[in-house]
C-alpha positions as CSV (number, residue, x, y, z in Angstrom):
1,M,11.4,176.7,63.4
2,G,12.3,176.5,59.7
3,A,14.9,178.5,58.0
4,S,14.0,181.4,55.8
5,G,13.6,180.4,52.1
6,K,13.3,176.7,52.9
7,K,10.7,176.3,50.1
8,L,12.9,177.9,47.4
9,P,15.3,175.9,45.2
10,G,18.5,175.3,47.2
11,H,16.8,176.8,50.3
12,G,17.2,180.3,48.9
13,A,20.9,180.1,48.2
14,R,22.2,182.2,45.4
15,R,22.7,180.2,42.2
16,K,24.3,181.3,39.0
17,A,21.6,179.5,37.0
18,L,18.9,181.8,38.4
19,S,20.7,185.0,37.3
20,P,19.7,186.5,33.9
21,G,22.2,186.1,31.1
22,P,24.5,188.9,30.1
23,S,23.0,191.6,27.9
24,I,24.2,194.6,25.9
25,K,21.9,196.6,28.1
26,D,24.2,196.0,31.0
27,S,26.6,198.7,29.6
28,N,26.0,202.4,30.0
29,Y,25.0,202.9,26.3
30,G,21.3,202.1,26.7
31,P,19.1,199.6,24.8
32,R,19.4,199.1,21.1
33,P,16.9,201.2,19.0
34,H,14.2,199.5,16.9
35,P,15.6,198.2,13.6
36,V,14.9,200.2,10.4
37,A,15.2,197.1,8.1
38,L,14.4,193.4,8.7
39,R,17.0,190.7,8.4
40,A,17.1,187.0,9.2
41,G,18.2,186.4,12.8
42,Q,16.5,189.4,14.4
43,R,14.3,188.5,17.4
44,F,11.0,190.1,18.4
45,W,8.4,189.9,21.1
46,P,4.8,191.0,20.6
47,R,3.6,193.8,22.8
48,A,-0.1,192.7,22.7
49,G,-2.1,189.5,22.5
50,E,-3.3,186.7,24.7
51,R,-0.6,184.2,23.8
52,R,2.5,186.3,23.2
53,R,5.5,184.3,22.0
54,G,8.9,185.5,20.9
55,F,10.2,184.6,17.4
56,A,13.3,184.9,15.3
57,I,13.0,186.0,11.6
58,V,14.0,183.4,9.1
59,R,12.7,184.9,5.8
60,V,11.5,188.3,4.6
61,D,9.7,189.2,1.4
62,D,8.3,192.5,0.2
63,R,5.2,192.5,2.5
64,H,5.7,189.8,5.2
65,A,8.4,188.4,7.5
66,F,8.3,184.8,8.6
67,G,9.6,183.9,12.1
68,Q,10.5,180.7,13.9
69,R,8.7,180.7,17.2
70,E,11.0,180.3,20.2
71,D,8.7,178.0,22.2
72,G,9.4,175.0,20.0
73,D,6.3,175.3,17.8
74,A,7.5,174.3,14.3
75,R,4.9,176.5,12.5
76,L,6.2,179.8,11.2
77,A,4.7,183.0,12.4
78,R,3.8,185.5,9.7
79,H,3.7,189.2,10.3
80,A,3.5,192.3,8.2
81,V,6.8,194.1,7.6
82,S,5.1,197.5,8.3
83,R,3.9,196.4,11.7
84,L,7.3,194.9,12.7
85,L,9.1,198.1,11.7
86,A,6.6,200.6,13.2
87,A,8.2,202.6,16.0
88,D,7.0,205.3,18.4
89,A,8.5,208.7,19.1
90,D,11.0,207.2,21.6
91,G,12.4,204.8,19.0
92,R,10.8,201.7,20.5
93,G,8.7,199.2,18.5
94,R,5.0,200.1,18.5
95,H,3.7,196.6,18.0
96,F,6.8,194.4,18.6
97,A,9.8,194.8,20.9
98,F,13.2,194.2,19.3
99,T,15.0,191.8,21.6
100,G,18.3,191.4,19.7
101,W,19.8,188.8,17.4
102,V,20.0,185.0,17.6
103,P,23.4,184.5,19.2
104,G,26.1,182.1,18.0
105,R,25.7,183.0,14.3
106,R,28.0,184.9,12.0
107,Y,26.3,187.8,10.4
108,R,27.6,190.0,7.6
109,A,27.3,193.7,8.4
110,L,28.8,197.2,7.9
111,A,30.8,199.1,10.5
112,R,32.0,202.7,10.4
113,V,35.5,203.8,11.6
114,V,35.0,206.8,13.8
115,A,38.6,207.3,15.2
116,V,42.1,205.9,14.6
117,G,44.9,206.4,17.1
118,D,46.9,203.8,19.1
119,A,43.7,201.7,18.5
120,A,40.8,202.0,16.1
121,T,37.3,202.8,17.3
122,L,34.4,201.4,15.2
123,V,30.6,201.5,15.5
124,L,28.5,198.6,14.2
125,P,25.0,200.0,13.8
126,D,23.2,196.7,13.4
127,W,24.7,195.6,16.8
128,H,24.4,199.0,18.7
129,P,24.7,202.4,17.1
130,G,26.0,204.1,20.2
131,H,28.4,201.5,21.5
132,P,32.1,201.8,20.5
133,I,34.2,198.8,19.5
134,R,37.9,199.1,19.9
135,L,40.4,197.1,17.8
136,P,44.1,197.2,17.0
137,A,44.6,199.8,14.2
138,G,46.5,197.3,12.1
139,L,43.4,195.3,11.4
140,L,41.7,198.1,9.5
141,R,43.1,197.0,6.1
142,G,43.7,200.6,4.9
143,A,40.5,202.1,6.2
144,G,40.6,205.5,7.9
145,P,38.2,207.7,10.0
146,G,34.8,208.0,8.4
147,D,35.2,204.9,6.2
148,W,32.8,202.0,6.2
149,V,34.2,198.5,6.4
150,D,32.6,195.1,5.6
151,V,32.7,192.9,8.7
152,R,31.4,189.5,10.0
153,A,30.3,189.3,13.6
154,D,28.1,187.6,16.1
155,L,25.4,190.3,16.4
156,G,23.8,188.4,19.3
157,A,26.9,189.0,21.5
158,A,26.5,190.9,24.8
159,S,29.8,192.8,24.7
160,P,32.4,193.9,22.1
161,A,34.8,191.2,23.4
162,T,32.4,188.4,22.3
163,L,31.5,189.9,18.9
164,Q,34.2,187.8,17.2
165,L,34.6,190.6,14.8
166,D,36.4,189.9,11.5
167,L,37.1,192.8,9.0
168,V,36.8,191.9,5.4
169,G,37.7,195.2,3.8
170,V,36.7,198.7,2.9
171,A,33.0,198.9,1.8
172,A,30.8,201.5,0.0
173,P,28.6,203.7,2.3
174,P,25.2,202.1,3.0
175,A,22.1,203.6,1.4
176,E,20.3,206.2,3.5
177,G,17.8,204.7,5.9
178,T,19.1,201.1,5.7
179,L,21.0,201.2,9.0
180,P,20.2,202.8,12.4
181,A,21.7,206.3,12.7
182,I,25.0,206.3,14.6
183,T,24.6,208.0,18.0
184,Y,28.1,207.4,19.3
185,A,30.2,210.6,19.8
186,P,33.9,210.3,20.5
187,P,34.9,211.8,23.9
188,A,36.1,215.4,23.6
189,V,39.8,215.9,24.1
190,A,41.0,219.2,25.6
191,P,43.3,221.3,23.4
192,P,46.8,222.0,24.7
193,G,46.8,224.6,27.4
194,A,43.0,224.4,28.0
195,R,42.0,224.6,31.7
196,R,38.7,224.9,33.6
197,A,38.7,225.3,37.3
198,G,36.0,226.1,39.9
199,P,33.1,223.7,39.8
200,D,34.8,221.7,37.1
201,A,37.4,220.3,39.4
202,I,37.6,217.5,41.9
203,V,40.0,216.1,44.5
204,F,41.1,212.5,43.8
205,E,42.4,210.5,46.7
206,L,45.5,208.4,46.1
207,A,45.9,205.5,48.5
208,G,48.9,203.2,48.8
209,A,52.1,204.0,46.9
210,G,50.9,207.2,45.2
211,L,50.3,208.3,41.6
212,D,52.7,206.2,39.7
213,A,51.4,203.0,41.3
214,A,47.7,203.9,40.9
215,A,47.9,205.3,37.4
216,P,51.2,204.7,35.6
217,A,51.8,207.0,32.6
218,V,51.2,205.1,29.4
219,G,51.2,206.7,25.9
220,G,51.3,210.2,27.4
221,R,48.2,209.6,29.6
222,R,47.1,208.4,33.0
223,E,43.9,206.6,33.8
224,L,42.3,207.0,37.3
225,H,39.5,204.6,38.2
226,T,36.8,206.0,40.4
227,L,34.1,204.0,42.3
228,E,31.4,206.4,41.3
229,R,30.4,208.0,38.0
230,I,31.6,211.5,37.5
231,R,30.5,213.9,34.8
232,L,33.3,216.4,34.0
233,S,34.2,218.3,30.9
234,A,37.6,218.0,29.2
235,G,40.0,220.5,30.7
236,A,38.8,220.0,34.3
237,R,41.4,219.8,37.1
238,V,41.8,216.5,39.0
239,H,43.6,217.6,42.2
240,L,45.7,214.9,43.8
241,A,45.4,214.1,47.5
242,E,48.5,212.0,47.9
243,P,49.2,209.5,50.7
244,G,50.5,211.0,53.9
245,E,50.5,214.6,52.5
246,P,48.6,217.2,54.4
247,R,48.5,219.5,51.4
248,I,47.5,219.3,47.8
249,T,50.3,220.6,45.6
250,R,49.6,219.4,42.1
251,Y,46.8,218.3,39.7
252,L,46.2,216.5,36.5
253,E,44.4,217.9,33.5
254,L,41.4,215.9,32.4
255,L,41.2,214.8,28.8
256,S,38.1,212.7,28.8
257,V,35.8,210.5,30.9
258,R,34.9,206.9,30.1
259,L,31.8,205.7,32.0
260,L,31.7,202.2,33.2
261,P,28.8,200.1,34.6
262,H,30.2,200.7,38.0
263,G,32.3,203.9,38.2
264,C,34.3,205.5,35.5
265,V,37.8,206.1,34.2
266,L,39.3,209.6,34.3
267,I,41.7,209.9,31.3
268,C,44.2,212.6,32.2
269,G,47.4,214.1,30.9
270,A,50.5,212.3,32.1
271,E,52.4,215.1,33.7
272,P,51.1,216.6,37.0
273,R,51.0,220.3,37.1
274,P,51.9,222.4,40.2
275,L,49.4,224.6,42.0
276,D,50.1,228.2,42.5
277,R,49.7,227.7,46.2
278,P,49.3,224.5,48.3
279,I,45.8,223.7,49.5
280,P,45.6,222.2,53.1
281,C,43.6,219.0,53.4
282,D,43.0,216.2,55.9
283,L,44.7,212.9,55.6
284,R,41.6,211.0,54.7
285,R,42.4,208.6,51.8
286,S,40.4,205.8,50.1
287,H,41.4,204.0,46.9
288,G,39.3,205.3,44.0
289,A,37.4,208.0,46.1
290,W,36.9,211.6,45.2
291,R,35.6,214.8,46.7
292,K,34.4,218.2,45.5
293,V,36.8,221.1,45.9
294,W,36.3,223.1,49.1
295,W,38.2,226.3,48.2
296,E,37.5,229.2,45.9
297,A,38.8,228.9,42.3
298,A,41.7,231.1,41.5
């Protein structure tokens, strides 16, 4: 009797070559919107037709865009600019799907600085208008929050780490309608003394050596990694179920939540705060696990 998958390549064994390549859609920021302007290097796929073939734009004039077919055909595909840019109510291409940029090239683009702290947070609308890019603040060349900067980057990259981003300098704001609208919103940070209890509170289980080992205080904050995504508001309480302790006696105040493809990071204040009264709990502990509160809010 033959083994299962005997007719498949490698008898059904997993192979890296059979897996899809990394994509920006692998993050939790969603797919890129349809472009509002055409540039060389953009890739499209027809949504209708008997012989649909993807192509990458190589030249654009006032009425037409010319694309190099990706199936090896040397003839250029000509399409009307209006049809390539037409989008439906959901922001997707009506006649052509935008599939990204040709990777491995250096494109000149504009990025906006949205926040500056220990690190700088930028958004590159041509790459993804909702995906933050974090860089050392010293690379900003004098730019501050709200400024636009001229950059060079590989817009075909799948992640910020592979963008190969180079900042050229501060730039003038782009003309309205020439770039996709920025959708990224910085995470809200709770004001000093703010607190929210009740349903906006969880119990985080600390396994191993405790809080300092799981989430050391760095820069006045602690980062707790969970194995599941949690949606909490700034100011929520993260009660600490500590190793070997039958009671919960302290909590951390949540500053923001950073979602990951698998799980999330709870960014909390560095100093644990004492509870008014201890809360009994069992000794169940699992690294990165959390539970809802089981007692009435004070």
